[in-house]
C-alpha positions in Angstrom: -14.9 8.7 -27.1 -16.9 12.0 -26.4 -19.2 10.5 -24.7 -16.9 9.2 -22.3 -15.2 12.7 -21.8 -18.6 14.0 -21.2 -19.1 11.6 -18.5 -15.8 12.1 -16.6 -16.8 15.9 -16.5 -20.0 15.3 -15.1 -19.0 12.7 -12.6 -16.1 15.2 -11.5 -18.0 17.7 -11.2 -20.8 16.0 -9.2 -17.9 14.6 -7.0 -16.5 18.2 -6.6 -20.1 19.3 -5.1 -20.3 16.5 -2.6 -16.6 17.4 -1.7 -17.7 20.7 -0.9 -20.9 20.0 0.7 -19.2 16.9 3.0 -16.2 19.3 4.1 -18.9 22.0 5.1 -21.2 19.9 6.8 -17.7 17.9 8.3 -16.6 20.9 10.1 -19.6 20.9 12.2 -18.6 17.6 13.4 -15.3 17.6 15.6 -13.3 15.0 17.1 -10.9 17.0 19.3 -10.0 20.2 17.5 -10.5 19.2 14.1 -13.4 18.3 11.7 -13.9 14.6 10.6 -13.0 14.5 7.0 -15.7 12.5 5.2 -14.7 14.0 2.1 -11.8 11.3 1.6 -14.4 9.3 0.3 -15.3 11.1 -2.9 -11.7 11.9 -3.4 -10.7 8.0 -3.7 -13.9 7.4 -5.5 -13.0 10.1 -8.2 -9.5 8.8 -8.2 -10.6 5.3 -8.9 -13.3 6.2 -11.5 -11.3 9.0 -13.6 -7.8 8.7 -12.4 -5.1 10.3 -10.4 -5.6 13.8 -11.8 -9.3 13.6 -11.0 -8.4 12.6 -7.3 -5.7 15.8 -7.4 -8.3 18.0 -8.7 -10.8 16.9 -5.9 -8.3 17.1 -3.2 -7.1 20.4 -4.2 -10.8 21.7 -4.0 -11.1 19.8 -0.5 -7.8 21.6 0.4 -9.7 25.0 -0.6 -12.6 24.4 1.3 -10.7 23.6 4.3 -9.0 27.0 4.0 -12.3 28.8 3.4 -14.5 27.3 6.0 -12.5 28.5 8.8 -11.1 24.7 9.6 -7.6 25.8 9.4 -8.1 29.0 11.4 -5.8 28.1 14.2 -3.1 27.3 12.0 -3.3 30.2 9.8 -2.8 32.4 12.7 0.9 30.8 12.9 1.8 31.1 9.2 -0.5 32.0 6.2 1.9 30.6 3.6 2.7 27.4 5.8 -0.9 26.3 6.2 -2.2 27.5 2.8 0.8 25.1 1.3 0.3 22.4 3.9 -3.3 22.1 3.4 -3.2 22.3 -0.3 -0.6 19.6 -1.0 -2.0 17.3 1.6 -5.6 17.1 -0.1 -4.1 17.1 -3.6 -1.4 14.6 -2.9 -4.0 12.1 -1.4 -6.3 12.1 -4.0 -3.4 11.7 -6.7 -1.9 9.1 -4.5 -5.3 7.3 -4.4 -5.4 7.3 -8.1 -2.0 5.9 -8.7 -2.7 3.3 -6.1 -5.9 2.0 -7.5 -3.9 2.0 -11.1 -1.6 -0.2 -9.6 -4.1 -2.8 -8.3 -6.5 -2.0 -11.1 -6.6 -6.1 -12.3 -8.5 -6.6 -9.2 -10.4 -3.6 -9.0 -12.1 -4.1 -5.2 -8.7 -4.8 -4.0 -7.7 -1.6 -6.0 -10.5 0.4 -4.2 -9.6 -1.0 -0.9 -6.0 0.0 -1.3 -6.7 3.4 -2.7 -9.0 4.1 0.2 -6.2 3.2 2.8 -3.9 5.1 0.9 -5.6 8.5 1.0 -5.9 9.1 4.8 -2.3 8.1 5.1 -1.1 10.3 2.8 -3.3 13.1 3.7 -2.5 12.6 7.6 1.2 12.2 6.8 1.7 15.4 4.8 -0.5 17.4 7.8 2.1 15.9 10.2 5.0 16.8 7.9 3.7 20.4 7.7 3.2 20.4 11.3 7.1 19.7 11.8 8.2 22.2 9.1 5.7 25.3 10.0 4.4 25.0 13.5 6.3 22.9 16.0 6.9 25.8 18.3 2.9 26.4 18.5 2.3 22.6 18.5 4.7 22.3 21.6 3.0 25.0 23.7 -0.1 23.4 22.7 0.8 20.1 24.1 2.8 21.7 27.2 -0.3 23.4 27.8 -2.5 20.0 27.8 0.0 18.4 30.0 1.5 16.0 27.4 5.1 15.4 28.3 6.0 14.8 24.5 5.1 17.1 21.8 5.3 14.1 19.0 2.7 12.0 21.5 0.4 15.0 21.5 0.7 15.2 17.7 -0.4 11.7 17.4 -2.9 11.4 20.1 -4.3 14.8 20.2 -3.8 16.1 16.6 -4.6 12.7 14.2 -5.2 9.6 16.1 -8.9 9.5 16.6 -9.7 11.4 13.4 -7.1 9.4 11.3 -8.6 6.3 12.4 -11.8 7.2 11.6 -11.3 8.4 8.3 -9.3 5.5 7.4 -12.2 3.1 8.5 -15.0 5.1 6.9 -12.6 5.1 3.6 -11.6 1.5 3.6 -15.4 0.3 4.2 -17.4 2.7 2.3 -15.1 3.7 -0.8 -14.7 0.5 -2.4 -18.6 -0.4 -1.9 -19.5 3.0 -3.7 -17.1 2.3 -6.6 -18.1 -1.0 -7.0 -21.8 0.3 -7.3 -20.9 2.9 -9.9 -19.1 0.4 -11.7 -21.9 -1.8 -12.1 -24.1 1.0 -13.0 -21.4 2.0 -15.9 -21.4 -1.4 -17.1 -24.8 -2.1 -17.9 
């Protein structure tokens, strides 16, 4: 039991470091105005291996790094409260939801990892869009108009989240289950 607790602390610690490095490195890889979030992969891995609270913790760390890296600067200029709330909640809920989904399908570990990997970017992007609706619509409408979009919602889907979401969904669905499986194989030796 003590050995398992130590393993969990060490595993979450390593994944925390990976979250920080991936988010900082990801801030250099842009798709439109936003960074590509490879960081969702360790959120899913942590949630699958160590549970929903570990996933939530990793998601919270992801949110903190987003805020500290300058990735949210355009939104911070509009409303600090709305930005901080949106960024921290989206990461935390994405990690937590991944853990819950993994538990729901735990009898079939590969399927569980795939479903958790798919749920993570859906929750992350969904909460981001809700945050946009609640806190940033006048600004986003102005951005859409300046870029020639006739409809602000089209801009939100195509301009703000479209390509990034697809990349996150595919990379998560492919890599997370493989990483979880490899780690599980090593743990079960």
